[in-house]
Structure formats: structure tokens, C-alpha cells
N, C-alpha and C positions, 0 to 999 in steps of 0.2 A: 478507432477514431469515430467521432460522431458523424451521423449522416450529413449534417449541415456542413461539416468540414469537407467531406467529399464533394458536396455540391459546389462549394467555393472553387475547388480544383477544376471541376468539370466546366464551370462557367469561365474560369480564367483561361484554360487551355483551349476550349472550343471557340472562344470569341463570340461575336454577335450572331453569326450564322450557324454555329455548331456544325461546320462541315468537316469532311474527312480529308481536307487538304493537308499535305505534309508541310509543316512549318520549319523543319530543321534546315532546309536549304534557303528558304526565303523568309527571313525574319526570325521569329522566336523559336528557340529550341525547347524541347520538353523540360530540360533542366531549369530553364528560366521560369517557365510556368510553375514548375514544381516548387521552386524556392518561394514564390508568392504564396502558394497553398500551404507550405510548411509553416510559414510565419503565422498564418491565420489559425492553423490547426494546433499550434503549440499550446494554446490555452487549455486544450482538452487533454493534455498529457497526464499520465498517472505515475510514471517513473521517470525522473529527469535523466538518469544515466542511460536507460534503455532508449529513451526518446532521442538523445544525442546521437547514439550509435545508429539508430534507425534512420535518422535524418541524413547522416553521412552516406549510408547505403543507398537511400533513395536518390540522392543527388548524383552519386557515382553511376548508378544504373540508368538514370534518366538522361545522361549526357552521352551523345553519340561518340565522343572521343574515348569513352570508357567501354571495355568489352562487356557484352551482355552474356554472361556465362552462368549456366545452371550450377556448376560446381562452386563458384564463389558465393552464390546466394545460399547454397546448402551449408557451406562452411560458416557463413555468417550466423545463421540461426543455430547451428550446432554449438557455437561458442557460448551461447547463453545457458545451455543446459549443463548441470542441474541448478545453476545459480538463480535462475528465474523460474517461476512456476510455468508449467505447460500452457496454462490459459493465457498468461502474459505473452509468451512466445507466439502462440497462435493468433492473438490479436495484432501483434506487430506484423506477422506475416500477412494477415488479411489486409492491413493497411497498404503494405508494399504491393501486394498482388493487385489491389484495386487500382492503384496509380498506374501500374504498368499495363494492365488490361485496357484501360481507357486510352493510354498512349498508343497502344497497338491498333486499337479501333480507328484512331484518327491518323494513323500513319506516322506517328512521331518516333516509334521504335519498331523494329522488325519482328522481334520475338519477345515473349514474356518469360524470363528465366525463373520467375517466382512460381510458375505452375509446375506441379510435380515434385515440389520440395517435400521431403519427409519431415514431419513435425513430431515432437514427443507426444506420446499419449497422455491423456489426462489421468493423473494418478488417483487411485482410490484414497479417499480421506481416511486417515487412521482414527480409530475410535478415541474420543477424548478421554484423557486421564482425569478421573474424578477422585478427589481425596475426601476423607471424612472431615467433618467440621473441626474436630479436635486436632487432626493432622495439619490442617491449614494454620491453626493457631500455633502449633509446634514449629512449623516452618517460619512463620513471621517472627516469633519470639527468638529464634536462633539466628536469624539473618542479621548481618551488619548493615549499617547505613552506607549508601542511600537505597540499597536494594530492598531493605525492610519497608521503607515508605513507598517505594515504587510498586511492590507487590500488593501492599494494602490498597493503593489507589486502583489497581487493576481488579482486585477482588470486590471491593466495596463500591468503587465508582465505575467499573466496567470499561476502563480505558485500555486501548491497545498500547503495546510497548512503545511503538513509534509516536503515539500521541502523547505519552508521558514524557518522553525525551524531548519533544518539541514544545512542551508546555511552558508558557512565559507568565511572569507575575501579572502582567496586564490582563491576562485572561481569567484571573481568579476574582470572582465577584462575591459579594456578601452572602449570596444564597446559592451559588452554583459555580461550575467550571465550564468555560467556553472552549469547545474543541473546534479549531479552524484549520489545523495543519498537522502534519506528521514529519518525523525525521526518518528518512529511509535511504539506506545505502549511501550514507555520507552527505545527503542533501535534504534541505527542507522542501516539502512538496505539499500538494493538496491532500486532503483526507482520502482514505482508501476508496470511499464511495461518496456520492452526494449526500446520502443519509448520514454519513459519518460526521458531517459538519453539524454540531448539535450543542445543546446546553445540558449539562448533567447537574441535577439538583444535589445539594449537600444532604447527607443522611440525617435523620432526626436524632440519632445517638451521638452525633458530634465526632465520629471517627475520622471522616475526611478533613474536617476543620482542624482537628488535633494534629493530623499528619502534616497539613500545610503550615500550621503555626510552628511546629517543631522544625520543619525544614527551613522556614524563614529565619528562625533564631540561629540555626547552624550555618546559614549561607553568608558568604561575603559579597554576593551579587544580588542586590535587592532593588535595582532600578526597574521601572515598569517594562523596559525592553529586555531585561535579563531573563534567562531561563530559570525555572524552578530547580531543576537538577543540573548541575554543571560539573565539568572537570576542573582541574586546578587553575586553568586559564580562562574559565568562564564559558567554554564551549560545551556542546552537548556531551553527555556521558556516552561511553561506548557500551552498548547493550551486550555485545559479545564478551567483553571483558567481565561485565557483571555476571553474566551467565556462567562463565568459566571459573571465575575467582570466588564468587559468592554463592550463587544458587545451586549449582551442581554439587559442590562439596557439602553444602548443608543437606541437600536431599540424600546424598550418599550416607552421611553421618547419621541421619535419622532413620535409615533403612527403608526409605520410600522408593517407589518405582523410578528407575533411572530415566525414563522417557518424559518425566515432568519437566516442562520448560515454561517460559513466560506466557505462551499461549494458553497453557493449561489453566492458569489462574483467571484469565478472562472468561474461559469456558465455565469455570466454577462459579462465577458471578451469576450466570444464567441459571445454573442448577440451584444455587442458594435462593434466588428470588422465587423459583418455582416451588421449592419446598416450604417457603415462608408464605405461600398463597398470594403472591403479588400477581396482578393481572399481566398476561403475556404482552399486552400492548405497552405497558409501562417498561417492561424489560427490553422490548424491541427499541423503544425510543432511547433508553439509557445506553444501549450497546451500539446504536447507530446503524441498525439494520433497516432495510427497505420494507420487509414484510415479517410477520410473525413466524411464517414457515422457516425463514432463514434462522431466526433465533432458536427455534425448536430443533432444527438440524444441527446447529452448533452444539446444543446441549447433548445431543445424541439420544434423544428420546427420554425414557424413564430416568428420573433422578435417583442417584444412589447416595444422596447425602444422609449422614447419620446424625440426627439431632439429639 
């Protein structure tokens, strides 16, 4: 959570004098103060599902009627692995630990069960899978719709898979694509990072425009609030189904590395721009990275594109 959100909690719990008076017996409980803090902090969430479960855990542990046990907190965080990234789990733990630490300082709770919890280690990033330019063309040509168009947007436009599945027609402009949200774990949410909220210019070759026009012609859902890529009922497409039914079988049929997935094609955008001599700052903005270093790390260093 952001520092400002923790500050709201401290101000709310501490009151005007910020004393260490125990409020659980006389007036407000820690759970009451925490509820107010959670409402203010919710705007800073990055994953709606993990936020909801974290909120439940904080309220449970902040209420004196609920037992404060190390084991229950450990089980809570164990339940997220390996579905959530280690960094996400660690950020959730940091939030809970901060709340309970301050509650202990002011006498609102006796112990902080979040201390000493074993968290998953940060996994080493696998080296990105880089395909030759001709292999990318083979994959795109062999894919059925809508995966063909989705992959093209990722390679040429640098969109994340969650950004593609959340893309609405109202975000398609004459000269670019506005990225303002993503579809993650079954819910619409903010972009992955602040820098991820961006405008991607259409390419000079007309590839992105052709993909969008073709998708428009095939779609039965064309209202401004409709999604660009939909299932039969107009809802978001299921990326796991597309991966299992379209992308993986195509990769196998073409004899390409089995580890290629949706993320691989976004990585390929960075390498393609580098090999074409595009300035790193332009690629950084297209991909929604905060710094050029992040963009270069995603690419994995030296480009292996075969032109």
C-alpha cells in the first residue's frame, strides 16, 4: 500500500493526541479504525481478488473477538502460493504487518502474528523466449481468431494480455489506443503500474488499424462500452482458454519452444524495436514501463532477432 494510506490509518487510529491509550475497552476497537483505513486504501489496490482476501484477514485479526494466531496468518499467505507472484504476497504481508505493528504500539492488540511469517522467495526470472522474425510471422499466420489479432496487438502494439482483454471500443482513437485498465483474475482493475496507463500510437504500416478494423467487422458487439474481444455473451475472452486451445497447439505444430506464451510476444516487441533502431525511450513509453532499465531487462539484454 502507498505511504499516504498508512498515514490515514495512523491518524485515524491514533486520534488527535496519538497516545498509546488502549481503545478496545473504552470506545473504538482496532477493527473499527481499520475499516475506515481500508476504505481509503482500496483505491491503491492492484489486484481486486487479493485485496478482498487481505481485507478480510485484516479485519479478522484486528478484532479482539478473533484469535490472533501466527498459524492462521501463515496459512493465509500460504494459500496464495503459487497463484500469486512472490512480490505480490510480500506486499500484502507488509500491509498487514504495518497495521498490526501500529495497533500493538498503541495497545489495540497484544501481539503481532504477522511477524515471523515465512514468505515465498522471489523467483528468478526466466530468460525471455525470443523467436526469429519469420517464426513470429509463422505463428500469427497459423493462429485462428481472435488469438491471431490478440498476438498481433501484443507484438506490434506492446499490449499486455490483460490490457488486450480489457480493451473497449471507446478506447480506440483515430491515431492510437488508450490503455486505462486490465482484466486480471476475472475482474477489471487498474493497469499493472502507473506507467501502464498510456496511449499507444498506431504504426505507420497500418498493421494495428487493419487488425482493429477486421475485428470490428467480425464483432457483434460494437457499442462504445463493448469490449473489442468478447466471448459469445459479450464478456471478456478467457486468456487461459485461448492459450490452451489456440496458442499452445500452434506452437507445438510449428516445432517452436513449448515455453512460448502470451508474455513472450510482448517481450518480442521490445526486441523488435531495438533491432529496428527505435530509441529506448519510445519503446519504454509504448510498453508502459517507468524506466528504460525495466524495458531493457524485459528484453533480456542483447537482441536475437533475425532480420
